[in-house]
C-alpha positions as CSV (number, residue, x, y, z in Angstrom):
1,M,25.0,-2.9,6.9
2,T,27.6,-1.1,8.9
3,P,26.8,1.3,11.8
4,S,27.6,4.2,9.5
5,D,25.2,2.9,6.9
6,M,22.5,2.5,9.6
7,A,23.2,6.1,10.8
8,A,22.7,7.3,7.2
9,L,19.1,6.0,7.0
10,P,17.0,9.1,6.6
11,L,14.6,8.5,9.5
12,R,17.3,7.2,11.9
13,G,16.5,8.6,15.4
14,V,12.8,9.2,14.7
15,R,10.6,7.4,17.3
16,V,7.1,6.3,16.3
17,L,4.2,5.1,18.5
18,D,2.1,2.9,16.2
19,L,-1.5,2.5,17.4
20,S,-2.8,1.4,14.0
21,R,-4.0,-2.0,12.8
22,I,-4.9,-4.1,9.8
23,Y,-3.4,-2.6,6.5
24,S,-3.4,1.1,6.0
25,G,-1.6,2.3,9.2
26,P,0.7,-0.7,9.6
27,Y,1.9,-0.2,6.0
28,C,2.7,3.4,6.6
29,T,4.7,2.5,9.8
30,F,6.4,-0.3,7.9
31,L,7.7,2.2,5.4
32,L,8.8,4.4,8.3
33,A,10.6,1.5,10.0
34,M,12.4,0.5,6.8
35,A,13.5,4.1,6.4
36,G,15.2,3.9,9.8
37,A,12.6,5.0,12.3
38,E,12.2,3.2,15.6
39,V,8.5,2.0,15.4
40,I,6.9,0.7,18.6
41,K,3.8,-1.3,17.6
42,V,1.1,-1.4,20.2
43,E,-1.3,-4.3,20.1
44,T,-4.2,-5.3,22.4
45,P,-3.2,-8.1,24.9
46,D,-5.0,-10.5,22.6
47,G,-3.1,-9.4,19.6
48,E,-4.3,-7.4,16.6
49,H,-6.8,-9.0,14.1
50,L,-4.2,-9.8,11.5
51,R,-2.1,-11.9,13.9
52,K,-5.1,-14.1,14.6
53,R,-5.7,-15.3,11.0
54,N,-5.1,-19.0,10.3
55,A,-1.4,-19.4,9.6
56,N,-2.0,-22.8,8.1
57,T,-3.9,-21.3,5.2
58,G,-1.3,-18.6,4.5
59,A,-3.9,-16.0,5.7
60,A,-1.4,-14.9,8.3
61,L,1.0,-13.5,5.7
62,P,-0.1,-9.9,5.9
63,F,0.9,-9.6,9.5
64,P,4.6,-10.4,9.1
65,M,4.7,-8.7,5.7
66,L,3.5,-5.3,7.2
67,N,5.2,-5.5,10.6
68,A,8.9,-6.2,10.0
69,N,11.5,-4.0,11.7
70,K,9.2,-2.9,14.5
71,R,9.3,-3.3,18.3
72,F,6.2,-5.0,19.8
73,M,4.3,-4.3,22.9
74,T,0.8,-5.0,24.2
75,L,-1.4,-2.5,25.9
76,D,-5.2,-2.1,26.3
77,I,-5.8,1.6,25.7
78,K,-9.4,1.2,26.6
79,M,-8.3,0.8,30.2
80,P,-7.4,3.8,32.3
81,R,-3.9,2.4,33.2
82,G,-3.3,1.7,29.5
83,R,-4.1,5.2,28.5
84,D,-1.8,6.5,31.3
85,I,1.0,4.5,29.8
86,V,0.4,6.0,26.3
87,R,0.5,9.5,27.9
88,A,3.8,8.5,29.6
89,L,5.3,7.3,26.4
90,V,4.3,10.3,24.3
91,P,7.1,12.7,25.6
92,R,9.6,10.2,24.1
93,M,8.0,10.1,20.7
94,D,8.3,12.1,17.5
95,V,5.2,10.6,15.8
96,L,2.0,8.9,16.7
97,V,0.1,7.0,14.1
98,E,-3.6,5.8,14.5
99,N,-6.3,4.7,12.1
100,F,-9.5,4.8,14.2
101,R,-12.6,6.6,13.2
102,P,-12.6,10.3,13.9
103,D,-13.3,11.2,17.6
104,V,-12.4,7.7,18.9
105,M,-9.1,8.8,20.2
106,D,-10.7,11.9,21.7
107,Q,-13.2,9.7,23.5
108,L,-10.4,7.7,24.9
109,G,-8.6,10.8,26.2
110,L,-5.8,10.3,23.7
111,G,-6.7,12.9,21.1
112,R,-4.4,15.3,19.4
113,K,-5.1,18.2,21.7
114,T,-4.4,16.2,24.8
115,L,-1.3,14.5,23.6
116,T,0.3,17.6,22.0
117,E,-0.2,19.4,25.3
118,I,2.1,16.7,26.8
119,N,4.5,16.8,23.9
120,P,4.2,19.9,21.7
121,R,6.6,18.4,19.2
122,L,4.5,15.3,18.6
123,I,3.4,14.8,15.0
124,Y,-0.1,13.3,15.4
125,A,-0.9,11.3,12.2
126,S,-4.2,9.8,11.3
127,I,-5.8,7.6,8.7
128,N,-9.6,7.4,8.5
129,G,-12.2,6.6,5.8
130,F,-13.7,9.9,5.0
131,G,-12.0,12.7,6.9
132,R,-13.4,14.8,9.7
133,E,-15.8,16.9,7.6
134,G,-18.7,15.9,5.4
135,P,-21.7,13.6,5.8
136,Y,-19.7,10.3,5.8
137,R,-17.3,11.3,8.6
138,N,-18.6,8.7,11.1
139,D,-19.2,5.9,8.7
140,A,-17.2,2.7,9.1
141,A,-14.6,2.3,6.3
142,M,-12.8,-0.8,5.0
143,D,-11.1,-1.2,1.7
144,L,-14.2,-2.8,0.1
145,T,-16.5,0.0,1.2
146,I,-14.1,2.7,-0.1
147,Q,-13.8,0.9,-3.4
148,A,-17.6,0.9,-3.6
149,R,-18.0,4.6,-2.7
150,S,-15.1,5.9,-4.7
151,G,-16.2,4.6,-8.1
152,I,-13.5,2.0,-8.3
153,M,-16.0,-0.9,-8.3
154,D,-18.2,1.0,-10.9
155,S,-15.1,1.2,-13.1
156,T,-13.8,-2.4,-12.7
157,G,-15.0,-5.3,-14.7
158,F,-16.7,-5.6,-18.1
159,P,-19.5,-3.4,-19.5
160,D,-22.2,-6.1,-19.5
161,N,-21.4,-7.5,-16.0
162,P,-22.0,-6.2,-12.5
163,P,-19.3,-4.0,-10.8
164,V,-16.5,-5.9,-9.0
165,K,-13.8,-4.9,-6.6
166,A,-10.2,-4.5,-7.6
167,G,-8.2,-7.6,-6.6
168,P,-5.7,-5.9,-4.2
169,A,-6.6,-3.8,-1.2
170,I,-5.7,-0.6,-3.1
171,C,-7.5,1.9,-0.9
172,D,-5.8,0.7,2.3
173,F,-2.3,0.9,0.7
174,Y,-2.9,4.2,-1.1
175,A,-3.8,5.7,2.2
176,G,-0.8,4.2,3.9
177,V,1.6,5.6,1.3
178,H,0.0,9.0,1.4
179,L,0.3,9.2,5.2
180,Y,4.0,8.2,5.0
181,G,4.6,11.1,2.7
182,A,2.6,13.4,4.9
183,I,4.6,12.3,8.0
184,V,7.9,12.8,6.3
185,S,6.7,16.3,5.1
186,A,5.7,17.1,8.7
187,L,9.1,16.0,10.0
188,L,10.8,18.3,7.6
189,H,8.4,21.2,8.5
190,R,9.1,20.7,12.2
191,E,12.8,20.7,11.6
192,R,12.5,24.0,9.7
193,T,9.9,25.8,11.8
194,G,9.5,24.0,15.1
195,E,5.8,23.5,14.4
196,A,4.4,20.0,14.8
197,L,1.7,19.4,12.1
198,A,-1.1,16.8,12.4
199,P,-1.1,14.9,9.1
200,E,-4.4,13.2,8.2
201,V,-5.3,11.1,5.2
202,A,-8.8,10.0,4.2
203,M,-8.9,6.8,2.3
204,L,-11.6,8.2,-0.1
205,D,-9.4,11.3,-0.8
206,A,-6.3,9.2,-1.4
207,I,-7.8,6.9,-4.0
208,Y,-9.8,9.5,-6.0
209,P,-6.9,10.8,-8.2
210,S,-6.2,7.2,-9.4
211,L,-9.5,7.3,-11.3
212,C,-8.4,10.3,-13.5
213,S,-8.9,8.4,-16.8
214,N,-12.3,7.1,-15.9
215,L,-13.3,10.5,-14.4
216,A,-12.4,12.3,-17.6
217,M,-14.8,10.1,-19.6
218,A,-17.6,10.5,-16.9
219,M,-17.3,14.3,-16.9
220,A,-17.4,14.4,-20.7
221,D,-20.5,12.2,-21.1
222,G,-23.0,11.1,-18.4
223,N,-23.7,8.0,-20.5
224,Y,-20.1,6.9,-20.4
225,V,-19.1,3.2,-20.5
226,R,-18.8,2.5,-16.8
227,R,-16.6,-0.7,-17.0
228,T,-14.1,-1.1,-19.8
229,G,-12.7,-4.5,-18.9
230,N,-9.0,-4.5,-19.8
231,R,-9.3,-1.5,-22.0
232,H,-8.2,2.0,-21.1
233,G,-10.4,3.5,-18.4
234,G,-11.2,6.5,-20.6
235,L,-11.3,4.5,-23.8
236,S,-8.8,7.0,-25.3
237,Q,-5.9,4.6,-26.1
238,C,-5.7,1.8,-28.6
239,P,-4.2,-0.8,-28.5
240,Y,-4.7,-1.1,-24.8
241,N,-5.8,-4.5,-23.8
242,V,-5.0,-8.0,-22.7
243,Y,-4.6,-10.5,-25.6
244,P,-4.5,-14.3,-25.7
245,A,-1.2,-16.1,-25.9
246,A,-0.4,-19.7,-26.5
247,D,0.3,-20.2,-22.7
248,G,-1.9,-17.5,-21.1
249,Y,-2.5,-13.8,-21.6
250,F,-0.4,-10.8,-22.6
251,A,-0.9,-7.1,-22.0
252,I,0.0,-4.5,-24.7
253,I,-0.3,-0.7,-24.7
254,C,0.6,1.7,-27.4
255,I,0.6,5.4,-26.4
256,N,2.1,6.8,-29.5
257,D,2.4,6.1,-33.3
258,R,6.0,4.8,-32.8
259,H,4.7,2.1,-30.5
260,W,2.0,1.2,-32.9
261,R,4.4,0.7,-35.9
262,G,6.8,-1.2,-33.7
263,L,4.0,-3.5,-32.6
264,L,3.0,-4.2,-36.1
265,R,6.6,-5.0,-37.2
266,A,7.1,-7.3,-34.1
267,L,3.9,-9.2,-34.8
268,G,4.4,-9.4,-38.6
269,R,1.2,-7.4,-39.1
270,E,2.4,-4.5,-41.3
271,D,-0.8,-4.9,-43.2
272,L,-2.5,-3.0,-40.4
273,D,-0.3,0.1,-41.1
274,Q,-3.1,1.8,-42.9
275,P,-4.2,5.5,-43.2
276,R,-7.5,4.7,-41.4
277,F,-5.4,3.6,-38.3
278,A,-2.8,6.4,-38.6
279,T,-3.4,8.2,-35.3
280,I,-4.5,7.2,-31.8
281,S,-7.9,8.8,-32.3
282,D,-8.3,6.8,-35.6
283,R,-7.4,3.6,-33.8
284,V,-9.8,4.3,-31.0
285,K,-12.6,4.5,-33.6
286,H,-11.7,1.0,-34.8
287,M,-10.9,-0.5,-31.4
288,D,-12.9,-3.7,-31.8
289,Y,-11.4,-4.5,-35.2
290,I,-7.8,-3.8,-34.1
291,D,-8.2,-5.8,-30.9
292,A,-9.6,-8.8,-32.9
293,E,-6.7,-8.7,-35.4
294,L,-4.0,-8.4,-32.7
295,A,-5.5,-11.3,-30.9
296,K,-5.1,-13.4,-34.0
297,A,-1.4,-12.5,-34.1
298,T,-0.7,-13.1,-30.4
299,A,-2.7,-16.3,-29.9
300,S,-0.1,-18.6,-31.5
301,K,2.9,-17.1,-29.6
302,T,4.0,-17.8,-26.0
303,R,4.2,-15.0,-23.5
304,G,8.0,-15.3,-23.4
305,D,8.3,-15.0,-27.2
306,L,5.9,-12.0,-27.2
307,A,7.9,-10.3,-24.4
308,V,11.2,-10.7,-26.3
309,A,9.8,-9.5,-29.6
310,L,7.8,-6.5,-28.3
311,N,10.4,-5.3,-25.9
312,A,13.0,-5.4,-28.6
313,A,10.6,-3.2,-30.6
314,G,10.2,-0.7,-27.7
315,V,6.5,-1.5,-27.2
316,P,5.2,-1.4,-23.6
317,C,4.0,-4.8,-22.8
318,G,4.0,-7.6,-20.3
319,P,2.9,-11.2,-19.6
320,V,0.0,-11.7,-17.3
321,H,1.6,-13.5,-14.4
322,S,-0.1,-15.7,-11.9
323,L,0.4,-14.8,-8.3
324,T,2.5,-17.9,-7.9
325,E,4.7,-16.7,-10.7
326,V,5.0,-13.3,-9.0
327,I,6.0,-14.9,-5.7
328,H,8.9,-16.6,-7.5
329,D,9.7,-13.7,-9.9
330,P,13.5,-13.8,-10.5
331,H,13.6,-10.1,-11.0
332,L,12.0,-9.3,-7.7
333,H,14.3,-11.7,-5.9
334,A,17.4,-10.4,-7.8
335,N,16.8,-6.8,-6.9
336,G,16.1,-7.6,-3.2
337,M,12.4,-6.7,-3.1
338,L,11.4,-10.3,-2.3
339,R,13.2,-12.6,0.0
340,E,12.5,-16.1,1.4
341,I,12.9,-16.4,5.1
342,D,12.1,-19.0,7.8
343,H,10.0,-16.7,10.0
344,P,10.4,-17.6,13.7
345,E,6.6,-17.5,14.2
346,F,5.0,-18.2,10.9
347,G,7.5,-20.6,9.2
348,P,8.8,-20.4,5.6
349,L,7.5,-17.2,3.9
350,T,8.3,-15.0,0.9
351,L,8.2,-11.4,2.2
352,S,8.8,-8.0,0.7
353,H,11.2,-5.3,1.5
354,S,10.3,-1.6,1.3
355,P,9.9,-0.3,-2.3
356,L,11.6,2.9,-1.2
357,R,15.3,2.8,-2.0
358,F,18.1,5.2,-1.3
359,L,20.8,5.0,-3.9
360,G,24.3,4.6,-2.6
361,H,23.1,2.9,0.5
362,P,22.4,-0.8,1.0
363,R,18.9,-1.9,1.9
364,T,17.9,-1.7,5.5
365,P,18.6,-5.0,7.3
366,Y,15.4,-7.0,7.5
367,Q,14.2,-8.0,11.0
368,P,11.1,-10.3,11.0
369,S,8.0,-9.3,13.0
370,Q,8.2,-10.4,16.6
371,V,5.9,-12.5,18.8
372,L,3.1,-10.8,20.7
373,G,4.4,-8.4,23.3
374,A,8.0,-9.3,22.7
375,E,9.3,-5.9,23.9
376,T,6.6,-4.8,26.3
377,A,8.8,-5.0,29.3
378,S,11.8,-3.2,27.6
379,V,9.5,-0.4,26.3
380,L,7.8,0.1,29.7
381,A,11.2,0.1,31.5
382,E,12.0,3.3,29.6
383,I,9.3,5.1,31.5
384,G,10.2,3.5,34.8
385,I,7.9,0.6,35.1
386,G,9.6,-2.3,36.8
387,E,8.9,-5.9,37.4
388,A,6.4,-5.5,40.3
389,D,4.4,-3.0,38.2
390,L,4.6,-5.3,35.2
391,A,3.1,-8.2,37.2
392,A,0.2,-6.0,38.3
393,L,-0.4,-4.9,34.7
394,H,-0.4,-8.5,33.6
395,N,-2.8,-9.5,36.3
396,D,-5.2,-6.7,35.3
397,R,-4.9,-7.5,31.6
398,V,-3.6,-4.0,30.8
399,I,-0.7,-5.8,29.0
């Protein structure tokens, strides 16, 4: 990428102080960094929790995945001198991101009111579990607990089995994406009006809309089917399921009559093109029968053969890939979303780029995450802290 390409990145020149940790905040700031912002990631002198996971098991992958293209410094913000340094850095920042519980930053003397008095243009952005109002506001929140409280676990699994969590950490990442959008909106608002907003995203709020199909069924009938397995969450689409294939499983969804007829032709099951299955609502009434008949048709075919035939017929479908297959997916590597790198700290890894693209511009150059505190000295030099002061800060475990 040329200097002019770098200058064209939409957030070029925006400076972000990242006090967040684990998934939700770091993913938000990863997106900001990949869009061109300068993100300074602040870790404790011992390093954040993700950095400490056992790299030999692959458990360390989330840290380099979520922290590329950032600058790294260490700082203990629980110590008075550490808080002084945050307050000294704030005038040079456009955005601050944190994902502590409500009131924690106020208790540290680093709350929005304090820091925006220092820098009135600072966009003070927060993620928390439940927001600042309501009976849950002070409860601890992790992805699992939000999945439990939001209804995701109640909606995941099969009807005759206990609730289970969704496989990915969806609540953390939904919150991170929403905060990214809120920060960009706040930057635009500041440019237009001069006012610095304080974006805040609650994980519970961010995930609720994703349950719309399930919620529709619950609102219509208090005795609804809580867990629908691989069927539609509102049981209002058919076919909508995962079916057996000769080499695994295959997902099929038909959202209109054209899809249905195309599916029957592709599978050689035109015998199912009957008046009693003419509409979606008709098919929903006969869901068990249709699923059983489609399973007979798919079971003898490979996932690859099904994908070719059904895509040619215009039917939404896809093979159920293992995670190993996804890591090596030729499409994700061809379009630049995935890349194999020899990480300077964690060794050979397959890492993702930002899913946000800007057509007409090449992807942002990828810079792997750095070792703990790699740029502490250079960041502190910007606020006049020299070698003698650095040594004292090291001795006192502030950095």
